[in-house]
C-alpha positions as CSV (number, residue, x, y, z in Angstrom):
1,X,8.1,-14.1,-21.1
2,X,6.6,-16.1,-23.9
3,X,4.8,-13.0,-25.1
4,X,8.1,-11.2,-25.3
5,X,9.7,-14.1,-27.3
6,X,11.9,-15.2,-24.4
7,X,12.7,-18.7,-23.4
8,X,12.6,-19.5,-19.6
9,X,15.7,-21.7,-19.8
10,X,17.9,-18.9,-21.1
11,X,16.4,-15.8,-19.6
12,X,17.8,-14.5,-16.4
13,X,15.5,-13.1,-13.8
14,X,17.2,-9.7,-13.8
15,X,16.3,-9.3,-17.5
16,X,12.5,-9.4,-16.8
17,X,12.1,-8.2,-13.2
18,X,11.0,-4.8,-12.1
19,X,14.0,-2.7,-11.2
20,X,12.3,0.1,-9.2
21,X,9.8,-1.7,-7.0
22,X,7.0,0.4,-5.5
23,X,6.5,-0.5,-1.8
24,X,4.2,0.4,1.0
25,X,4.5,0.3,4.8
26,X,2.2,-1.6,7.2
27,X,0.6,1.7,8.1
28,X,-0.5,2.5,4.5
29,X,-4.3,2.6,4.2
30,X,-6.0,0.2,1.8
31,X,-7.5,3.0,-0.3
32,X,-4.0,4.5,-0.7
33,X,-2.7,1.1,-1.9
34,X,-5.7,0.9,-4.3
35,X,-4.9,4.4,-5.7
36,X,-1.2,3.5,-6.1
37,X,-1.9,0.2,-7.8
38,X,-4.3,1.9,-10.2
39,X,-2.0,4.7,-11.0
40,X,1.1,2.5,-11.5
41,X,-0.9,-0.3,-13.1
42,X,0.5,-2.9,-10.8
43,X,-1.2,-5.9,-9.0
44,X,1.1,-6.5,-6.1
45,X,2.8,-4.3,-3.5
46,X,5.6,-5.5,-1.2
47,X,5.1,-4.3,2.4
48,X,8.3,-3.0,4.0
49,X,8.8,-2.3,7.7
50,X,12.2,-0.8,8.6
51,X,13.7,-1.9,5.3
52,X,12.5,-5.5,5.9
53,X,9.9,-7.2,3.7
54,X,7.1,-8.2,6.0
55,X,4.4,-9.1,3.4
56,X,2.9,-8.7,0.0
57,X,-0.5,-7.1,-0.7
58,X,-2.4,-8.0,-3.9
59,X,-5.2,-6.1,-5.6
60,X,-7.5,-8.9,-4.5
61,X,-6.6,-8.3,-0.9
62,X,-7.3,-4.6,-1.3
63,X,-10.6,-5.1,-3.1
64,X,-11.8,-7.6,-0.5
65,X,-10.9,-5.3,2.4
66,X,-12.7,-2.3,0.8
67,X,-15.8,-4.5,0.1
68,X,-15.8,-5.8,3.7
69,X,-15.6,-2.2,5.0
70,X,-18.4,-1.1,2.8
71,X,-20.6,-4.0,3.9
72,X,-20.0,-3.2,7.5
73,X,-20.9,0.5,6.9
74,X,-24.1,-0.5,5.1
75,X,-25.1,-2.9,7.9
76,X,-24.5,-0.1,10.5
77,X,-26.6,2.4,8.5
78,X,-29.4,-0.1,8.0
79,X,-29.5,-0.7,11.8
80,X,-29.5,3.1,12.4
81,X,-32.3,3.7,9.9
82,X,-34.5,0.9,11.3
83,X,-33.8,2.1,14.9
84,X,-32.4,-1.3,16.1
């Protein structure tokens, strides 16, 4: 708000909030969320299930999940290669 020259004590939330919020479902894949966040240049996605907010996913959540998945894959490949 400060960067827009607005004062917090006189600015209503509706003046600065996002009107058309992009949402995902609990069944949306992490990579789909990452693509959506990148495309729309957003850092948070509300998670709706049956029209009800059930959570919020951040870019940090998505990156952590993808890294953990890649670490697991690397570990499995290392075991396969070494024959253990």
